One Martini backbone bead per residue (centre of mass of N, CA, C, O) as a GRO file, in nm:
protein
  332
    1MET     BB    1   9.778  14.217  10.127
    2SER     BB    2   9.561  14.111   9.869
    3GLN     BB    3   9.417  13.916   9.597
    4VAL     BB    4   9.138  13.890   9.366
    5GLU     BB    5   8.989  13.645   9.144
    6LEU     BB    6   8.759  13.699   8.870
    7TYR     BB    7   8.466  13.586   8.664
    8LEU     BB    8   8.301  13.768   8.412
    9ARG     BB    9   8.059  13.843   8.227
   10GLY     BB   10   7.980  14.061   7.977
   11ASP     BB   11   7.673  14.106   8.112
   12GLN     BB   12   7.814  14.206   8.411
   13ILE     BB   13   7.937  14.447   8.241
   14GLY     BB   14   7.932  14.814   8.238
   15SER     BB   15   7.885  15.101   8.071
   16TYR     BB   16   7.859  15.467   8.116
   17GLN     BB   17   7.780  15.812   8.073
   18SER     BB   18   7.581  15.869   8.330
   19VAL     BB   19   7.506  16.021   8.659
   20SER     BB   20   7.227  16.025   8.896
   21SER     BB   21   7.082  16.195   9.193
   22THR     BB   22   6.814  16.147   9.439
   23GLY     BB   23   6.753  16.227   9.745
   24ASN     BB   24   6.718  16.058  10.076
   25GLY     BB   25   6.820  15.799  10.198
   26ASP     BB   26   6.582  15.570  10.109
   27GLY     BB   27   6.516  15.792   9.871
   28MET     BB   28   6.747  15.717   9.711
   29LYS     BB   29   6.841  15.777   9.360
   30VAL     BB   30   7.004  15.592   9.096
   31THR     BB   31   7.116  15.689   8.759
   32LEU     BB   32   7.197  15.518   8.461
   33SER     BB   33   7.324  15.628   8.150
   34GLY     BB   34   7.423  15.468   7.871
   35VAL     BB   35   7.414  15.160   7.883
   36LYS     BB   36   7.678  14.903   7.826
   37PRO     BB   37   7.773  14.608   7.756
   38LEU     BB   38   8.077  14.447   7.702
   39GLY     BB   39   7.899  14.179   7.655
   40GLY     BB   40   7.814  13.859   7.658
   41ALA     BB   41   7.745  13.543   7.789
   42ASP     BB   42   8.008  13.432   7.598
   43THR     BB   43   8.183  13.620   7.771
   44THR     BB   44   8.506  13.701   7.931
   45TYR     BB   45   8.634  13.839   8.243
   46ARG     BB   46   8.913  13.947   8.422
   47VAL     BB   47   8.915  14.010   8.778
   48VAL     BB   48   9.113  14.232   8.980
   49VAL     BB   49   9.152  14.257   9.334
   50ARG     BB   50   9.306  14.498   9.519
   51GLN     BB   51   9.365  14.549   9.842
   52VAL     BB   52   9.285  14.300  10.031
   53ASN     BB   53   9.180  14.232  10.322
   54THR     BB   54   9.178  14.032  10.570
   55GLY     BB   55   8.858  13.875  10.536
   56GLN     BB   56   8.768  14.002  10.279
   57SER     BB   57   8.439  13.961  10.071
   58VAL     BB   58   8.413  14.259   9.947
   59PHE     BB   59   8.339  14.536   9.797
   60SER     BB   60   8.565  14.819   9.871
   61ASN     BB   61   8.699  15.068   9.996
   62GLY     BB   62   9.055  15.070   9.892
   63GLN     BB   63   9.031  14.935   9.639
   64PHE     BB   64   9.143  14.770   9.328
   65VAL     BB   65   9.026  14.744   8.981
   66ASP     BB   66   9.079  14.501   8.723
   67ILE     BB   67   9.031  14.459   8.359
   68TYR     BB   68   9.033  14.162   8.156
   69VAL     BB   69   9.082  13.989   7.897
   70TRP     BB   70   8.937  13.665   7.809
   71PRO     BB   71   9.184  13.527   7.721
   72ASP     BB   72   9.504  13.553   7.764
   73ASP     BB   73   9.784  13.646   7.663
   74ASP     BB   74  10.138  13.581   7.557
   75PRO     BB   75  10.156  13.807   7.714
   76PRO     BB   76   9.966  14.001   7.885
   77ASP     BB   77   9.759  14.238   7.855
   78PRO     BB   78   9.647  14.511   7.942
   79PRO     BB   79   9.412  14.655   8.094
   80ILE     BB   80   9.107  14.808   8.010
   81TYR     BB   81   9.080  14.847   8.326
   82SER     BB   82   9.206  15.058   8.597
   83SER     BB   83   9.177  15.138   8.926
   84LEU     BB   84   8.909  15.084   9.040
   85ASN     BB   85   8.678  15.241   9.275
   86PRO     BB   86   8.483  15.090   9.537
   87GLN     BB   87   8.248  15.314   9.648
   88HIS     BB   88   8.008  15.200   9.853
   89ASP     BB   89   7.920  15.495   9.999
   90GLN     BB   90   7.806  15.608   9.764
   91PHE     BB   91   7.509  15.753   9.753
   92GLN     BB   92   7.434  15.659  10.042
   93GLY     BB   93   7.495  15.338   9.942
   94ARG     BB   94   7.397  15.294   9.627
   95ALA     BB   95   7.667  15.181   9.488
   96SER     BB   96   7.567  14.923   9.655
   97SER     BB   97   7.513  14.562   9.664
   98SER     BB   98   7.440  14.224   9.625
   99GLY     BB   99   7.404  14.312   9.287
  100HIS     BB  100   7.607  14.575   9.295
  101GLN     BB  101   7.861  14.807   9.129
  102ILE     BB  102   7.975  15.136   9.132
  103PHE     BB  103   8.186  15.321   8.908
  104THR     BB  104   8.350  15.660   8.878
  105ASN     BB  105   8.664  15.576   8.926
  106PRO     BB  106   8.826  15.640   8.625
  107ALA     BB  107   8.550  15.493   8.541
  108LYS     BB  108   8.237  15.405   8.389
  109ILE     BB  109   8.127  15.138   8.594
  110VAL     BB  110   7.932  14.823   8.610
  111PHE     BB  111   7.821  14.579   8.833
  112GLN     BB  112   7.633  14.265   8.786
  113THR     BB  113   7.452  13.974   8.833
  114ASP     BB  114   7.268  14.060   8.633
  115PRO     BB  115   7.183  14.125   8.334
  116ILE     BB  116   7.280  14.367   8.103
  117THR     BB  117   7.106  14.633   7.953
  118PRO     BB  118   7.046  14.859   7.743
  119GLY     BB  119   7.043  15.202   7.888
  120THR     BB  120   6.882  15.195   8.202
  121LEU     BB  121   6.977  15.232   8.549
  122GLN     BB  122   6.817  15.160   8.872
  123PHE     BB  123   6.870  15.262   9.224
  124GLY     BB  124   6.609  15.281   9.369
  125PRO     BB  125   6.404  15.333   9.597
  126GLY     BB  126   6.431  15.216   9.933
  127ALA     BB  127   6.497  14.965  10.177
  128LYS     BB  128   6.531  14.781   9.916
  129PRO     BB  129   6.818  14.757   9.932
  130ALA     BB  130   7.035  14.804  10.155
  131ARG     BB  131   7.275  15.062  10.185
  132GLU     BB  132   7.500  14.861  10.334
  133GLU     BB  133   7.544  14.698  10.101
  134LYS     BB  134   7.760  14.454   9.946
  135LEU     BB  135   7.958  14.308   9.704
  136PRO     BB  136   8.027  13.988   9.667
  137PHE     BB  137   8.261  13.776   9.545
  138ASP     BB  138   8.071  13.502   9.537
  139LYS     BB  139   7.899  13.597   9.277
  140TYR     BB  140   8.170  13.499   9.146
  141PRO     BB  141   8.388  13.321   8.985
  142PRO     BB  142   8.736  13.208   9.051
  143THR     BB  143   8.704  13.065   8.770
  144PRO     BB  144   8.726  12.974   8.463
  145PRO     BB  145   8.625  12.854   8.198
  146ALA     BB  146   8.616  12.580   8.034
  147ILE     BB  147   8.879  12.378   7.859
  148PRO     BB  148   8.827  12.139   7.624
  149CYS     BB  149   9.139  11.949   7.596
  150PHE     BB  150   9.451  11.889   7.458
  151VAL     BB  151   9.773  11.818   7.483
  152ALA     BB  152  10.042  11.867   7.338
  153GLY     BB  153  10.133  11.545   7.177
  154THR     BB  154   9.882  11.408   7.134
  155LEU     BB  155   9.753  11.113   7.006
  156ILE     BB  156   9.548  11.088   6.716
  157ARG     BB  157   9.306  10.909   6.553
  158THR     BB  158   9.332  10.851   6.204
  159ASN     BB  159   9.330  10.782   5.861
  160ARG     BB  160   9.673  10.827   5.899
  161GLY     BB  161   9.684  10.777   6.196
  162GLU     BB  162   9.894  10.889   6.435
  163VAL     BB  163   9.842  11.231   6.550
  164PRO     BB  164   9.933  11.517   6.651
  165VAL     BB  165   9.713  11.750   6.752
  166GLU     BB  166   9.876  12.011   6.643
  167GLN     BB  167   9.862  11.883   6.328
  168ILE     BB  168   9.569  11.923   6.302
  169ARG     BB  169   9.328  11.985   6.043
  170PRO     BB  170   9.109  12.090   5.849
  171GLY     BB  171   8.984  11.775   5.700
  172ASP     BB  172   9.062  11.592   5.887
  173ARG     BB  173   9.022  11.247   5.998
  174LEU     BB  174   8.844  11.100   6.259
  175GLN     BB  175   8.816  10.851   6.471
  176THR     BB  176   8.514  10.703   6.569
  177MET     BB  177   8.277  10.524   6.754
  178ASP     BB  178   8.000  10.595   6.562
  179ASN     BB  179   8.113  10.752   6.257
  180GLY     BB  180   8.380  10.686   6.186
  181TYR     BB  181   8.502  10.928   5.980
  182SER     BB  182   8.559  11.263   6.097
  183PRO     BB  183   8.569  11.582   6.020
  184VAL     BB  184   8.745  11.863   6.062
  185VAL     BB  185   8.635  12.215   6.107
  186TRP     BB  186   8.813  12.285   6.374
  187ALA     BB  187   9.129  12.433   6.490
  188GLY     BB  188   9.295  12.486   6.810
  189GLN     BB  189   9.519  12.699   7.017
  190ARG     BB  190   9.660  12.745   7.361
  191LYS     BB  191   9.865  12.931   7.578
  192VAL     BB  192   9.894  12.856   7.926
  193CYS     BB  193   9.870  12.841   8.248
  194GLY     BB  194   9.960  12.531   8.446
  195LEU     BB  195   9.820  12.640   8.701
  196GLY     BB  196   9.605  12.537   8.904
  197ASN     BB  197   9.301  12.523   8.733
  198MET     BB  198   9.495  12.467   8.456
  199ALA     BB  199   9.593  12.203   8.530
  200PRO     BB  200   9.655  11.912   8.419
  201VAL     BB  201   9.558  11.579   8.343
  202ARG     BB  202   9.700  11.258   8.436
  203PHE     BB  203   9.720  10.949   8.260
  204GLU     BB  204   9.822  10.662   8.300
  205ALA     BB  205   9.908  10.392   8.158
  206GLY     BB  206   9.597  10.205   8.115
  207VAL     BB  207   9.358  10.348   8.272
  208ALA     BB  208   9.179  10.443   7.979
  209GLY     BB  209   9.322  10.288   7.723
  210ASN     BB  210   9.606  10.399   7.732
  211ARG     BB  211   9.936  10.359   7.616
  212ARG     BB  212   9.998  10.636   7.724
  213LYS     BB  213  10.036  10.915   7.845
  214LEU     BB  214   9.766  11.140   7.943
  215LEU     BB  215   9.680  11.484   7.856
  216VAL     BB  216   9.437  11.706   7.999
  217SER     BB  217   9.199  11.897   8.069
  218PRO     BB  218   8.995  11.916   8.340
  219GLN     BB  219   8.710  11.930   8.148
  220HIS     BB  220   8.776  11.689   8.004
  221ARG     BB  221   8.615  11.413   7.853
  222MET     BB  222   8.565  11.075   7.945
  223LEU     BB  223   8.519  10.748   7.883
  224VAL     BB  224   8.282  10.550   8.071
  225THR     BB  225   8.225  10.238   8.243
  226GLY     BB  226   7.968  10.078   8.421
  227TRP     BB  227   7.796  10.095   8.717
  228PRO     BB  228   7.794  10.407   8.756
  229SER     BB  229   7.646  10.457   8.490
  230GLU     BB  230   7.398  10.269   8.530
  231LEU     BB  231   7.302  10.380   8.808
  232THR     BB  232   7.283  10.702   8.731
  233MET     BB  233   7.196  10.681   8.392
  234GLY     BB  234   7.127  10.403   8.240
  235GLU     BB  235   7.424  10.369   8.117
  236ARG     BB  236   7.709  10.222   7.987
  237GLU     BB  237   7.789  10.508   7.864
  238THR     BB  238   8.003  10.782   7.963
  239LEU     BB  239   8.089  11.106   8.078
  240ALA     BB  240   8.394  11.253   8.229
  241ALA     BB  241   8.564  11.462   8.401
  242ALA     BB  242   8.891  11.454   8.470
  243VAL     BB  243   8.883  11.593   8.755
  244HIS     BB  244   8.672  11.366   8.866
  245LEU     BB  245   8.906  11.121   8.836
  246VAL     BB  246   9.084  11.192   9.050
  247ASN     BB  247   9.307  10.975   9.284
  248GLY     BB  248   9.634  11.022   9.342
  249ARG     BB  249   9.766  10.798   9.147
  250HIS     BB  250   9.685  10.752   8.817
  251ILE     BB  251   9.531  11.036   8.867
  252ARG     BB  252   9.659  11.366   8.801
  253ARG     BB  253   9.777  11.666   8.882
  254VAL     BB  254   9.989  11.884   8.667
  255ARG     BB  255  10.224  12.113   8.704
  256ARG     BB  256  10.288  12.405   8.486
  257PRO     BB  257  10.379  12.697   8.363
  258MET     BB  258  10.307  12.582   8.069
  259VAL     BB  259  10.029  12.519   7.828
  260THR     BB  260   9.911  12.340   7.540
  261TYR     BB  261   9.593  12.372   7.404
  262CYS     BB  262   9.380  12.153   7.208
  263HIS     BB  263   9.128  12.177   6.943
  264LEU     BB  264   8.843  11.967   6.822
  265LEU     BB  265   8.603  12.016   6.559
  266CYS     BB  266   8.296  11.884   6.478
  267GLU     BB  267   7.983  11.862   6.363
  268GLU     BB  268   7.989  11.648   6.583
  269HIS     BB  269   7.980  11.509   6.873
  270GLN     BB  270   8.263  11.304   6.972
  271VAL     BB  271   8.417  10.991   6.995
  272ILE     BB  272   8.755  10.962   7.045
  273PHE     BB  273   9.122  10.897   7.006
  274ALA     BB  274   9.362  10.914   7.281
  275GLU     BB  275   9.606  10.706   7.307
  276GLY     BB  276   9.335  10.502   7.278
  277ALA     BB  277   9.138  10.680   7.430
  278PRO     BB  278   8.823  10.756   7.501
  279SER     BB  279   8.698  11.072   7.384
  280GLU     BB  280   8.644  11.409   7.324
  281SER     BB  281   8.533  11.642   7.146
  282LEU     BB  282   8.439  11.941   7.088
  283PHE     BB  283   8.194  12.118   7.285
  284ALA     BB  284   7.980  12.385   7.151
  285GLY     BB  285   7.826  12.425   7.432
  286GLY     BB  286   7.694  12.634   7.630
  287LYS     BB  287   7.996  12.779   7.780
  288SER     BB  288   8.241  12.697   7.603
  289LEU     BB  289   8.292  12.956   7.420
  290SER     BB  290   8.391  13.149   7.660
  291ALA     BB  291   8.696  13.027   7.648
  292PHE     BB  292   8.723  13.199   7.395
  293ASP     BB  293   8.814  13.405   7.178
  294HIS     BB  294   8.681  13.611   6.951
  295ALA     BB  295   8.800  13.483   6.693
  296ALA     BB  296   8.714  13.192   6.752
  297ARG     BB  297   8.410  13.238   6.782
  298ALA     BB  298   8.367  13.359   6.500
  299GLU     BB  299   8.464  13.112   6.340
  300ILE     BB  300   8.262  12.905   6.452
  301ARG     BB  301   8.004  13.068   6.368
  302ARG     BB  302   8.056  13.058   6.066
  303LEU     BB  303   8.032  12.745   6.054
  304PHE     BB  304   7.782  12.783   6.288
  305PRO     BB  305   7.513  12.982   6.264
  306SER     BB  306   7.316  12.760   6.441
  307LEU     BB  307   7.432  12.748   6.710
  308CYS     BB  308   7.370  12.593   7.003
  309PRO     BB  309   7.390  12.716   7.337
  310LEU     BB  310   7.312  12.425   7.478
  311SER     BB  311   7.362  12.152   7.278
  312GLY     BB  312   7.510  12.227   7.032
  313THR     BB  313   7.600  12.053   6.785
  314GLY     BB  314   7.377  11.900   6.626
  315THR     BB  315   7.266  11.638   6.853
  316GLY     BB  316   7.480  11.676   7.065
  317ILE     BB  317   7.583  11.494   7.308
  318ALA     BB  318   7.732  11.178   7.294
  319ARG     BB  319   7.700  11.157   7.615
  320PRO     BB  320   7.638  11.124   7.911
  321VAL     BB  321   7.693  11.294   8.225
  322LEU     BB  322   7.865  11.267   8.499
  323SER     BB  323   7.892  11.310   8.808
  324ARG     BB  324   8.116  11.364   9.046
  325VAL     BB  325   8.048  11.120   9.227
  326ALA     BB  326   8.035  10.900   9.003
  327ALA     BB  327   8.319  10.952   8.879
  328ARG     BB  328   8.491  10.858   9.132
  329LEU     BB  329   8.402  10.545   9.070
  330ALA     BB  330   8.477  10.463   8.774
  331LEU     BB  331   8.822  10.432   8.831
  332ALA     BB  332   8.867  10.266   9.112
   0.00000   0.00000   0.00000
């Protein structure tokens, strides 16, 4: 038996106060009362499904499910809910479908693919969804939200010279490509496991304009120029995720037991210089904030009370973003 790791949004997990059921067969109706989502769309929880049989791809009786706050601390805190039993056949099969899973033991929890709103949830009656349906694992991503950031030790160009990223503080001014020196309004860092999907990407010296080896997180975006940018975006300069630039030669994933990732936020999304290479400051738009813990999100939102959840701070992203396919050609 193995285990499966999934990442659910806070509004895809809910607690409930009571459950009731009526009817029989396809007429069975299950009602959850006092439902409350664990968080919002910008929060993330790590879900570990244990005792998964070989080839099994759905939540099913016999498994045990643990829910952790994400990002994890180092070492990880205990799960907030543990050993939940997904009894898919409960309530004559209404406990699960391709869009939900109800847990009644040892805690009252519900998973749903659609956002959960406070109040009441009802499943059934009717022939659809079929009562034999189970919730597939692939309804949720197996990897956490992206953390766009630099690895500690990276030299960032500032008004006082090249400074290790972990030493930069709010008020320090970064040299930008477009707007002179821009002050940092928030700086943070987090130590995480550097294996698997969190392993950093290493650019050998000279590959992207960097004087030394440069290490960034997989989703951190680098400035690229040339015909891939012009052909696909109609722009001379674009941004591309580091992981999409990996070529197995001069740009590689490097595994390490632990890695410290550092984040620099300016009032506007900026192109800054890391080891001499043009790269991005933290873009606090889209789902980026879901990669941070509650305290960090709260601090950023205090600084930017009108933070746009889609386009980020200020005027939005500094350059158009290349697709995966175009990015693979950019530094070929």
